[in-house]
N, C-alpha and C positions, 0 to 999 in steps of 0.2 A: 257389298258389291258382288255382282255375278258376271260371269263371262257370257257374252251374248253376241250373236252375229248381227251384222248391219240390218239384214232383213227381219231377223227376230226382234230387234229393237223397235222397228217400225210397227210390227204386229203388237208388241207390248204397249206401245203408245196408243194405238187405236183401241185396244181392249180397255186400258185405263180410262180413256176419254169416254168411251161408251158406257162404262160402268158408273162413271161419276156424273154424267149428264145425259138424260134420256132424249134430249134434243139432237144428239149426235147420231147421224146415220151414215152408212156407207153405200154408195151407188157406183155402178160401173159395169163394164162388159164382163160377164161370167164370174162376178164376185161371189155369187151364191155357192158355186162349186169350189171356191177358192178359200181355203182355211186362212183366217185372218184378213181376208179381203186384200191381200197384198198384190202389188202391181205385178203383172206378168201373164195376164190372160189365163189364169188357172194353172200355170206351170209352176208357180212358186208356193211351196207349202211349209208349214211349221208344225211341230209336234205338240204344241201347247193347248190345242183345243179347237173346236169347230165354231166359228163365229155364228154361222147360221143357226146352229143348235143353241148357242148361248143367248142370242139376242132376237132370233126370229125373223121371219121374212118381211115384217113391217119396217125393220131397221137395216136389213141387208137386202138390197134390191138389184137384180139384174136390169140392164137397160138395153134398148136397141143398139145395133152397131152404127151409131150416128153420133159423132162427137158434138155436133151442133146441138142436137137434142139433149144430150147428157149435160152439157155445160149450161144450156138455157134452163133446163129443169132445175139444176142445182142452184142457179141464181135466184129463180123464183122461190124455191124452197127456203133459201137463206133469208130472203127478204120478208118471208111470212112466218119466220119463227124457228126453223130448224137450223142445225149447224152441220151441213153435209161435208163428208170427206169423199172426194170424187177420185176414183181410180181410172185414169185415162191411158193406162198401159204405156205404149211407146211415146216419148216426148215429141217425136215427129208427127204424131196424130193431132197435136194441138193446132196445127195449121187449119184443119177442117172446121175449127170453131173460132176463128180469129174475130169474126164480127161479135160473137157473144163475149169474148174476153175483152176486146178493146172498146166496143161501144156500149156494152151493158155492165159487165162485172166491174170494170174500172171506173165507169162514169156515173152509175146510177145513184150512188149516195149524193154526189154533187148535183146531178140533174134534178133530183127530187128534194133538194134543199135539206138533206140530212134526215128526212122522214123515215128512211129505212137503212138498216145496216146490211152488210153482205158478209156474214161470218162463214165463209166457205173455203175449203182447202182443196186444191187441185194437185193430186199426186201424179207424177209421170216418171218414167225411167228412160234414161239415155242408154241405148243399147250399142254404143260405139265400141269398136275394138273386138267385135265378135263376128265379123264377116257377115253382117246382116244387110249389106248393100246400102246404096245412097238413100233409098226411101225410108230406112229405119235407123240411121246412124247419126242423126243430127243432135247438136247440142244447142238448142234454140234460146237459152236463157237471155243472151244479150238483147235480142229484139224485144223481149218483154220488159227488160229494164227501161226501155224507151217509152213505156206506157205509164203515165202518172196514175196512181191509184192501186197498182198491183205491188205486192211484196214478193220478193224473190229469194228463195232459200236453196242452198246448195250444200247439204251435209256431207261430210267426208269420213265420219267415224260412227260406229254404233252409238256411242254416247251422245253425239250431236244429233244423229237421226232421231233418237227418241225425244230428247229434250226440246229440239226445235219443233217437232211435230206437235208436241203437247202445247207449246206456245201458239203454234199456228191455229190449232183448233179453238183456242180461247180468244183469238183475235177477231175483232169485228170488221175486218177488211178482208178482201180476197187475197189468198196466199197461194203462190205457185211454188211447189217444192220439186226440185229436179234431183232424182236419185240416179247415181251411176251404178249400173248393174255390175260393172267390174268390181265394185266394192261390196256387193251383196253378201258374199261369203266371208268377208273380213270380220274378225272378232276382236272384241275389246271389253274392258270392264265397264259395267253399267250399274248404277245404283238400283237396288231392288225397290226402294220407295219411289214415290212420284217426285218428279223434279221438272223444271222448265228452264230453258236457256233463252235469255232475252234476245230479241232481234237487235241487230246493229252492234253486237258485241263480239269483236274478233277474238280468236284464240291464238295466243303465242305458243305455237306448237313446239318450237325449239328456239331458245334465246341465242343471240349471237351479236357480234360487234362490228364485223367488217362489211357485210352485205345483207340487205333486206330482200327476202324472197317472199312475195305474196303468191300463194298457190291456191287454186280453185279446184274443188271436187277431187277427181282422181289424180290430179297433179300434186295433191298434198303428200301422200305417202312417197311419191317419186322424189319430191323436193327434200323430204326428210332423209331418204337414203343418200341423195346427192350431198346434203349437208354433212352427213356423217363421214362420207368419203373425203370431202374437202377439208374436214377438220384434221385429217391425217396429213394433209398438205400444208397445214398451218393457216387455213382460212376459216374464220368463224362466221357462220351463216345463221341469221335469224329467219325462221320460217313462220309466216303468219297465214292462218286460214281465216278469211273473213266470215265464213259460215253463212252470212246473208249478204246478198249484193244490193238489195233494197229492203231496208235501209243498210247503208254501208258505213263501217266504222272508220271514218276518215282519220280521226284523231290517232288511233292506234298505229296506222300506217305512217302518218306524218311524223309522229314521235320517233318511230323506229328509223325512218330515213334521215331525220335530223341527227340521229346518233351515228348511223353507219355511213351515210353519205352516198350510198349506192342502192339501186333498186333493180330487181329482176322480177317480172311478173309471168307466172306460168299458168296458162289458161287453155283448156282443151277445145274451146270454141274457135271458129274461124277468125283469122287475124283482123280483118276489116271490121270496124265498129264493134269490137269485142269488149268484154268486161276488162280485159287487159288494157285496151286502148283508153277506156274511161279512167281506170286507176292510174295509168301513166299520166294522163292529162291533169288529174287532181294533184298529183305530186309535183308535176312541172309548174302548176299554178301556185301551189301553197308551200313548196319546200325547194324551189329551184336553187336558192342560194346555198343550200346544204349539199347539193349534189356535187360529187367529185368525179363523176363519170356519166356518160349518157345512159338513160334508162334502156333496158333491153327487155323485149317481150319474147317469150317462148310460147308459140301458139300453133294451131293447126293451119296449114296453108289454105288459101282461098280456092279450093278445088272440091269437086264432088268426091265423096268417100267411095273408094273402090271395093268390090267384093273380095278381091284377092287378099288373103291374110298377110302375105309377104309385103305387099304394097301398103296395106292399111296400117300395119304395125309401125311403120316409119313416120306416120303423120303427126301423132299426138305428142304432147310434152312428155319427155322421158327423163330418167335420172341422168343419163349421159348428156342430153341436150341442156338440161338445167345447169349441170356442173360446168359445161362449156360456157354458158352465158355468164356464170359467176366468174369464171377465169377471165373472161373478156373484160368485165367491168373492173376487176381488181388488177388486171395485167399480170396475173400470176401463172399464166400458161398460154398454150396456143389459143388463138382467137376462137377457134371452133374445130371440132373434128370434121373429117371429110363429109360424113353423112349429114351432120347438122348444117354445115356450110351449104350443102346442096339444097336442103330444105329451106334455109334462109333465102336463097336465090329464088326458089319456087314461090315462097311467100311474098317476095317483093315483086316478082314478075309472073304471076300465076297465069296458067293457060285457061282461059275462060271458055 
């Protein structure tokens, strides 16, 4: 094992994939000037080596500043034999290529009767929590969950970032991986040898008996901190990181809820039609008789993300908000802190 940052693990996965398969290429805006081709428009670097020097300009290609062109070119390349890794920088930029994602990447294998595969990985970074304003702070993975044919990956640790990306590159279907830049600098142990993490296999981050907390992306470390604090209050919290939202490990969540009888879902996306809403619906349908309390969602209110750091900081799932939700479903403390209660009201009656 070696200690590696989240961003370094992504770079290591890309390097391994390119070394093991000459069909793997990296394309995107400014990737030639970007060591490891990592997301961030040339801003994010690693000290492990220069991809352009290692693999050459035939396999590391800059693109025009046009997401529709980038995604369309990658789809065509994938259908004709390459395995592209596409660096789309900000996740909010995916909107500019919605037709390519929804009508081409997701549908072409079906529309052409399986004559072509689409082994392409679309990387993007969610820049929320950094005062980047409404145009750059979205967490759009829920809307892509609604598109049949796309696989959705949300790694929360360096270990998962590397293992899931290796699986994504090997997959013959389009994969969208959403990286939280708040986690880029986080570090963890990562095997030095090659490894892959299967899609649809959740990680039990922390076992517990009283409450199940399903946490997504940056909510995972917040949920772990909340669980540790609650353990001192005598509440045992099981934290589950689904790692992939499509496919989703339904069985792991259902088994946990059948044992704990309670569910809290922490999801940084907006509340309406969120991943948290889908997970809550699955549990309500398949484990309702096991529930001893209503399901509680800890999400971002349905409002545009403000530029103000003080305002933005309050919006996303936090350790305090998750702990309050756990106390609510266990009846072990106040229903919610003043701040969390205010956000709950905002989420229920958003100002649109």
